[in-house]
N, C-alpha and C positions, 0 to 999 in steps of 0.2 A: 558608709553603712547603707544597706538597702533593706527593703521589705516588699513583700508581694502586695500589690494594690488590687486593682480591678482585674478579675479573671472572667473574660467573656466565655459563656458556655459553648460558643461556636468552635473554640479550640479543642473541645472534648478532652480537657485535662482536669484532673483533680488538683486541689491546692498543693498537695504534697508533690505531685508530679511536676507542677509548674516550678515550685521551689527547687526541686531536684535539678531541673534544667537550668535555672538561674545559677545554682551552685556549680554546675558543670561549666557554664560560661565564665563564671568567676575564676574557676580553676584554670581555664585556658588563658585568661589574662595574667594570672599569676605565673604560669609557665612561660609566657611570652616576655614578661617584663622582669621576672625574678623578684617581684615584690607582691605583697598581699595588698591588692588595691581595693577589694570589696569584702565586706563582712556583713553577715546577716544580723539585722537589728529590727525585730518585729515592731518596736515602739517608735524609734526615732529615725529609722532609715528612710531614704527617699523611696517613693513608691514606684515600683515597676508594674505598669499596667499591661495586661494582655487584652488589647482591644482589637476586635475583628473588624477591620474597615476595608475600604476599597483596595488597599494594597494587597491584603491577604486574598480577597475575592479575585483580584486580577491574577495573582500568582496561581491560585487554584484553577482558574480558567485557562491560563497558559499551560499548566501541567496537563489538564484534560485535553487541550488541543494537541499537545505534543504526543500524548498517548494515542489519540485517534489518528493522527497523521502517521505515526509509526505502524499502526495496524493496517491502514490503507496501503502504505508503502510495502509492507510485507506481503499483502495480497496482490499488489500490482507487479512487483519485481519478477516473479516467475513468468507472467504473461509477456512482459517486455522482452524477456530473454527467449521464451519459447515460440512466440508467434512469428517473428521473422524467420526462424529456422524452419517452422512448419510451412510458411508461405513459400520459401525458396524450394523446399522439398516438393510441394505440390506443383509449383511452376515447372520443375524438372520433370515430374511425372506427366504433366500436360504436354510438354514438348515431346517426350518420348511417345505419348499416345498419338499426337499429331503426326509424328514421323511414321508410326505404324499405320495410321489411317491413310497416309499418302501412298505407302507401299501397297496396301490392300486395294486402293483405288486404281493403282497402276496394274495390279494383277487382274482386277475386274475388267479394265479397259482392254487388256490383252487377251482375254478369254474369247474363244471362238467355238461355236457349236460344232464345227466340223473337225475339231481336234480329237486325237485319240483320248479316250476316257473323259470326254467332255462332260458327261453327266456327273461323274464322280468329282471331277474338278469343280464343277458348279456347286455341288453340295458342300464341298470343303470351303469354297468362298462364301457361301451363305452362312455356314457355321461360324466362320471368322467374323462375318458382319454382325451376327448375333452377339458374339463374344465382345466385339468392339462396342456395341451398343450398351452391353452390361457394364463394361469398363467406363464408358462415357457417363453413364448414370452414377457409378460409384465416384468418379472424379467430381461430378457436380455436387454430390452429397458432401464430399470432403471440402469443396469450395464453400458451400453454404455453412458448414460447421465452422470453418475458419472465419467466415464473415461474422457469424454469431459470437464467436470468441472475441473477435476484434471489437465488435459493438459492445460486448460486456466490459471489456477492458477500458474502452473509451468512456463508458458510463461510470465505471469505478473511478477513473481519473477525474472525471467531471465532478463527481461527488466529493472526492478528496479536495479538489481545488476550491469547491464551494465552502469548505470549512475555513479556508484562509480569509482573514478579514481584508476587504478591499481597501485600498489606500484612500478612497474618497470618504469611506464611512468610519475609518479607524480613528479613534480618538487618541491623541498623543499626550499623555500625562507623564511628566518627568518625575520619577520617584526611584528610590533605592529599594531593591528587593534583596533581602538577605536570608540566611538560614534562621528560621524561627522555631 
């Protein structure tokens, strides 16, 4: 025989809700054993107390930590996938730019004022130099953006890891946590 004893308000349950959950647990025991093990007796039953103590507080803290870690992981995952791809793509663009820059330097070094159409050719080379300078500026902006994204990702990972209790400060209490 059982009865509802102390019901701590921290559980945010009414007495009837708590009794309903005890009945549900009793029913699970009945299904598992094939016997009626528990019956409700408001007068003589043993008291089932709902006390909110360190175990429930620890369970709530663990659940909050898991939710926060999952949120950080969801925010971090795309960056971990995207940044290496973007870095490789930018590196390839820089290599292509450097190759184009070398070709332009070769063309400039081969230019002679006594060549036919030397003025037109010089103007074309100067136009290519201006275009290469714009492209260099754009590549530098892309590099800086990639660095900002990497810094943001690193900071997010640092914040996520700061949530984890350090092994030096973590108290280890052995207790059983169950569905309540």
